[in-house]
N, C-alpha and C positions, 0 to 999 in steps of 0.2 A: 421282174423282181428288183433290179437295180433302180428302176424309176420309183418304185414304191419306197425303197429304203431312202433314196434321196429326198422324197417327199416328207418321209418321217423325220429326217434330220432337220429339214427346213421348218416343219411344224414345231419341233422341239425348241428350236432357237427362237422362233416367234413367240412361243408360249413362255419362254424365259423372260419376258418383259421387254424384248427388244423391238416390239412392233407397236401398232395402235397409236397413230398420230392424231386421233380424233380429239378435238378440244373438249375439255371437261374440267369442272372444278377440281383443283388440286390442293390438298392440305398436307402440310409437312409437320411431323411430330418428332422431337428428339428426346430419346430416353437418356436421362441424366442421372437417374438413381438406380443402383444395383439391387435395391430391396424390393419388397412386394407390397402393394397397396392399391386399392381401387381409386378411380378418378373422383375428385371432389364434386365436380359438376359436369357429368357427361353431356356433350353436345355444345358446350360453349366455346369450342375451338381452342381451349387451353388444357394442356395435359399437366396435371399436378395432383398429387395425393393429398397434400395439405394446402388449403386455400392461402394463396399469396406466397408460398414457399418455393414455387417452380421446381418441385421435386417430382419429375416425370418418371414414373416407373413403367415397365413394359405392360403390366396389367392395366394401368391407367390409360396408356396409349391405345391399347386394344379396345377398352370400353369407350374411349373418346371416338375412335374410328367407327365403331358400330353405331354410336349415337349420331355422328355426322352423316353417315350414310342414311340412317333411318329418317333423318330430318331434311334430306335433300330431295327436291322434286325430280332430279336427274341423276344418272349414275355419276359417281365421283371416283377420284383416285386419291388414296391416302398413302403417303410414304412414311413409315415408321423406321427411324434410323437409330441403331444402338450406338450410344456413345461410351457404354460401360458393359462389363460382364453383368449378367442377371441371374439371381437365384430366386426361384419361386418359393414362397413360404406359407401361403394360405391353403391349408388342406381342405378338401371337400370335393371328392371325385364325382358325386352324383349331381352336382350343381351345373347347369347348362347355360347360365347367363354371363359367365366369365368372372364372377365375383370371387370364387374360390376354385381351387384345383387347377385344371388346365385352362389355357387361354382360348376362349370360345370366339372364333371369328365368324360373324353372322352379317355379311355385307351385300346380300341380295345380288343386284345386277352391277354392283360396283366392284373395285379392285383395291386390295391392300398389298403394299409391297413392304416386306420386312427386310431391311438392309442392315447387315451385321458388321461389315468391315472386319470379320474374323472374330468378333465377340461371341461369348458363350451364353446360351440359355440353359441353365441347369434346373431341371424339374425336381431335384433333390429327393427323388423317390416317393413323392407325394401323389403323383398322378402322371399322365402323359403331359407333354409340354404344350402342344397346340392341337386344337380341334377345329378343323375347317368345316363349318356347318352349311354355309351358303356363300356363293360368289366366287370371285377370282382372287387367288392369293399367290404371290411370288415370294419365296424365301431365298434370299441372295447373300451368299457368304456368311452364313450363320452356322455356329457349332451348337447342336442340340444334344444334350446329354442328361443322364440321370432320370429318364422317363421310366415310370413303373405304372402301367395301366392294368386294371382288372377289367379286361375286355381287349378288343383288337387295337392295334396301334400303340406300341409302347412309347414312341417319341411323338408321333403325329397321326391323326386320323382324318380322312377326307370323305365327306359324304357324297351320296349320289347327287348328280347335277352340279357339282363344283368343278372348278378347273384350277389345278395347283401346279406350280413349277418350283422345283428345287434346284438351284443353280449355285455351283461353286461352294457347296455347303457340306458339312460333315455331321453324321449321326453316329454317336459312339456310346456304348454302354447303356442302351435302352432295352427294356424288356416288356413284353406283353404276357399277361397271365390269362389264359382263356380256357373255356370248357371245350376242348376238342374231343372228337370221337371217331372211332373206326371199328370195323369188324375184321378180326384176324383169325386165320386158321394156321395150319402147319405147326400144331402145338408141340412143344417140347420144353422140358425143364421149367415147370411151374407155368407161367404165362408168357414165357419167352416165345416169340413168333416172327415169322416173316409174313408180311401182310400187304394189302392195299386198302385204301380208306373207303368208307361208304357211310351212309346214314346221316351225315350233316354236311352243310355247306363248308368248304374250306375256310378256316378262320385262323388268324394269328397276326403276323406283321410285327416283329420285334422293334423295328424303327418306324415303319409306316404301314398303316392299313388303308388301302385306297379303294373307294367305291365310285369315284367320279372319273375325272380325266387327270392323269398325273404324268408330267414330263420331268425326268431326272437328268441333269446335264452337268458334267464335270464335277461330280460329287463323290464323297467317300463314305463307306458304311463299315464301321469298325466294331466288331464284338457286340453286336446286338443279338437278341434271342427271343424266340417265342416259346413260352413254357406252358405246360398244362398242369392244372391243379387237381386232376382227377386220377386216382390210382386205377390200374387195370383191374378188370373183374373177370374171372374165369367162369365160363358157363358150360355146364355139362352137356353131353351129347356124343354123337359119333359122326365125324370126328369131333374132338373137343374144340370149342370156340372161345375166343377171348374178346370181350368188349374192351377196347384199349383206348386210352387217352392219347391224342395226337394233335399237333399244331402244324401250321403251314407258314412258310415265308419267314425265316429267321431275320431278315432285314426288311423285305417288302412283300406283302401279301396283297394282291390286287384282284378284285372281281370286276373292276371298271376297265377303262382304257389306260394302257401303260406304255411309255416309251422311256428307255434308258440309254443314254448316249455318253460315251467317254467317261465312265465312272468306275470306281474301284470298291470291291467288297472283300473284306478280309476277316475270316474266322467268325462269321455269323452262323447261327445254328438254330435248329428246332430241338428243344431239349425235352426229352421224354422222361417221365418220372420213374423212380425206382419204387416198386410196391413195397408195402410194409412187411410182407411175409415172403416175398420171392424176388429174385432178380428179374428185371424186365428190360428188354431192349427191342426196339422195333426197326427193322431194316426195310426200307422201301425206296423206290425212286419217285415217289408221289408227293413229297412234302416240300421240296425246295429249301434247302438249308439257307440259301441267300435270297432267292427270288422264287415266289410261287404266283403265277398269274393264270387265273381261269378265264379272264376276259381277253379281248384283243391286245396283243403285246409284242414289242420288239426290244431286244437287247443288242446294241451295236457298239463295237469298238470299246468294250469294257473288259476289266480284269477281275476275275472271281477266284479267290484262294480259299479253299474249304478245308477244314480240319477233319472232315468225316472221311471214313475209309472208302466210301462209294461216291465218286465224283458226280455221278448222274443225279445225285440228290441236290446239287448246288443250285441249278437254275432250271425252272420249268416255265417256259414262255412260248408264245406262238412261233416266234422267229428269234434265233440267236445267231448273229453273224459277226465275223471278224473279231471274236472275243477269245480271251484266255479263260478257260474254265478247268482249273486243276485242283487236286487234293494234295495236301502236305504229306499224305501217306503214300503217294503213288510215284512211280518212276518217270522216265522221260516221256513227254506227251507226243501226240501225233496231230497232224493237221487234217481236218475233215473237209468234206466237199463244200461247206459254207465258210471256209476260211477261219474256222475256229481251231485253236490249239487246245486239245483236250488230253486229260490224263488217259492212259490206255486202260482197257478192260480185258482181262483182270489187271488190276493196277500195280501189283507188286508191293515193294516196301520202301524204295528209296524216295526221299523228298526231292522236289525240283530245285536243285541248287543253282540253276540258271536264273531264278527269279528272286530279286532282292526283297527284304522285308519292307513293311509299310514305313515310309520315311519321308522327310522333307526333301523332295527332288526338284523343288521350284514350284511356283504357282500357289494358289490359296489353299489347297488341300494336299494331304499326304498321298503318295502313290507308291506302287511296287514297280521298281525299275527292272526290266529284263536285262540280262547280261548281253554284251556284244555278240556272244556266241549263240545266243538263243535262236531257235527256229522261228520265233516270232518276228525277228528283225528282217525287214524288206521282203516279207513273205507274200505280199499281195500286190499284184500289178496295178498300176494307176487306174486302169479301166474298171477295176473292181473295188476301188477304194471308197465308193459310195459318195464321192464329192466331199469327203472330210478334209478340211484344210488346216485343222489344228487338233492337238491332243488335249488331255484333261488339264495339263499345266498351262495351256495356251501356246505351247511350242508348235511351230509350223509342220504341217505334212505338205511337202512341196509338190505342187501340180506337175504331173508328167513323170514323176518318179515313183518307185515302189513305196508302199507304206507298211508299217508294222502292225501286227495283230495286237489287239488290246488297247488299253486306255492311254499308254505312253508311247510316244514316238521318240526313239533314241536320237539324240543330237550329238554332234562331234565333241562337244564339251562334257557329255555324260561319262562318268567313270564307274 
């Protein structure tokens, strides 16, 4: 198991764009305009929305990247660097060529790296921000916010066959509105029910919906949600059944391959509707308020803080190791056999005061810092630290010494 986890970490780092020294044509595009506009002449190697004005928008850079790839006989690398914050403004969610709505990356056997240096891409509630349709994409130190999709992936969607890495980035306040469904029994009080899903493939992903290969490294997901736009429907019978709307993965919903390493999830959720004529709430451990993965998946050295009363709803993945998975509604957590610090079940009422709020604790993304008295501190012997040498902030995990559970390794200077 330890060898598998070490391999997963190595693959995640490699996928983050730190590998591949194969020579290939390299194009560099600098986004200088925070507005939204298409490229004047896609494929000419010049990113500008207005001929001669050198006003390179992010949309123009994406269209230029797609055209450069399409016009090259060999795979190429295109680096798109944000020099400003960007707000998308061209509505049109059903268009798939990148001219309106989300930014459609269609790069075949090539690679595009979106390097943000902490700049924001605000989808302004018009559509999701990024749609990875083909190829390899690296999102490095970018803040993606304001995504509102009618369909999976509120902030970003990745298609089958793609390879995407999200590194040192933040997804905040993105929402996916989807037609989820399940079958529920245990009828009481209108359509209120305890249930398990069935009838449809899990769908959602408030921040990211992944159908390809996705590596998430040292990133933060804050207050994303997957919503359903379907009211519950009561169906007669004995017992009474309810066809109920449901969504999966408040931050990430993955049907493909998923690796999450040294990342933080705070108050992401799957939001279930209130019916017009009755109160409705669905409680189940099958939906994944932060992460729902139905394909191969590993969540390692991560911190998940869930606002739901049932912490088991937070993360559903093949393997969860060395991670904090707690609910704000629950009392003091316990350490399980996989070195996870989990809220107890039943969870009680006290919030975990030993874990700080999402804050700037150093590094490119905000994190939740455990108190010095937390059970997470020095809880794992080095032999079980999976070869992890740094935390989400880039702070060291010292070889030969015990390491902390979760995304943050406390340092002597931390207060």
